LUMGU-188506 format. One record per residue (C-alpha): residue in one letter; z, y, x. Coordinates in steps of 0.25 Angstrom, whole numbers, padded with zeros to 4 digits, always signed. Example, Ala and Ser with C-alpha at 12.3 -4.5 7.8 and 13.67 -1.06 7.14 Angstrom:
a+0031-0018+0049s+0029-0004+0055
END
This chain:
m+0011+0000-0067y+0019+0008-0059g+0023+0019-0068l+0026+0009-0080r+0041+0006-0075t+0051+0011-0066w+0053+0004-0052p+0067+0002-0045g+0068+0008-0032r+0064+0022-0026l+0049+0025-0024r+0049+0021-0010t+0055+0008-0011q+0045+0005-0022s+0033+0011-0014m+0038+0002-0002v+0038-0010-0012l+0025-0007-0015m+0018-0006-0003f+0025-0018+0002a+0019-0025-0009v+0005-0019-0008s+0005-0024+0008a+0009-0039+0003c-0002-0039-0008l-0012-0034+0005a-0006-0044+0014a-0008-0055+0004v-0023-0052+0003a-0024-0057+0017v-0020-0070+0012l-0025-0072-0001p-0035-0083-0004g-0044-0078-0014v-0050-0065-0019g-0043-0066-0033w-0030-0065-0026l-0036-0055-0017l-0039-0046-0029a-0027-0048-0037v-0017-0045-0024l-0025-0032-0020g-0024-0028-0036v-0008-0030-0035a-0009-0021-0022g-0017-0011-0028v-0006-0010-0040l+0006-0010-0030q-0001+0000-0021a-0003+0009-0033g+0012+0009-0036a+0014+0011-0020m+0006+0024-0021l+0013+0029-0034t+0027+0027-0026r+0022+0034-0015n+0018+0047-0023l+0031+0046-0032s+0039+0046-0018l+0031+0058-0013r+0033+0065-0025e+0048+0063-0025v+0050+0068-0011l+0040+0079-0010p+0040+0094-0017p+0029+0096-0027s+0022+0106-0017a+0021+0094-0007l+0015+0083-0015a+0001+0085-0012a+0004+0086+0003g+0013+0074+0002y+0002+0066-0006s-0009+0069+0004v+0000+0064+0016m+0005+0052+0008y-0010+0047+0005a-0015+0051+0020a-0004+0042+0026v-0008+0030+0015g-0022+0032+0020a-0018+0032+0034g-0010+0020+0032y-0023+0012+0024a-0031+0017+0036a-0022+0011+0046s-0020-0002+0040g-0035-0004+0037s-0037+0000+0052l-0027-0011+0056a-0033-0021+0047g-0047-0018+0052g-0043-0017+0066l-0037-0032+0064l-0049-0038+0059s-0055-0039+0073v-0043-0048+0077v-0038-0055+0064s-0043-0061+0052p-0045-0053+0040s-0033-0057+0033t-0024-0054+0044a-0029-0040+0045i-0028-0038+0030w-0013-0043+0031r-0010-0034+0044g-0016-0022+0037s-0009-0024+0025v+0005-0026+0032s+0001-0013+0041a+0001-0006+0028c+0013-0008+0023c+0021-0007+0035
END
């Protein structure tokens, strides 16, 4: 879907907007009333996340020389994995002191910011 048209703004800006939108979807999961809404919002978050990953890859391709792309991608994906681990750890640690919906909301906010 992302490549079907041109999008306004720089790749970095597009990536940031998409990441905020993904985080908003994940924060909404904490307050949605039913499973149907939950599935719909998670589906939208997945589509937005695909666009965010693509913009990060294209941004990296713009700034790195071809000889450094493999190393750059490795570092980028390692950082993404570390961010997911930190967010999941925060949400898991919060479960002992807050409700699950609050833990999910806090975890999604920490993943964004």
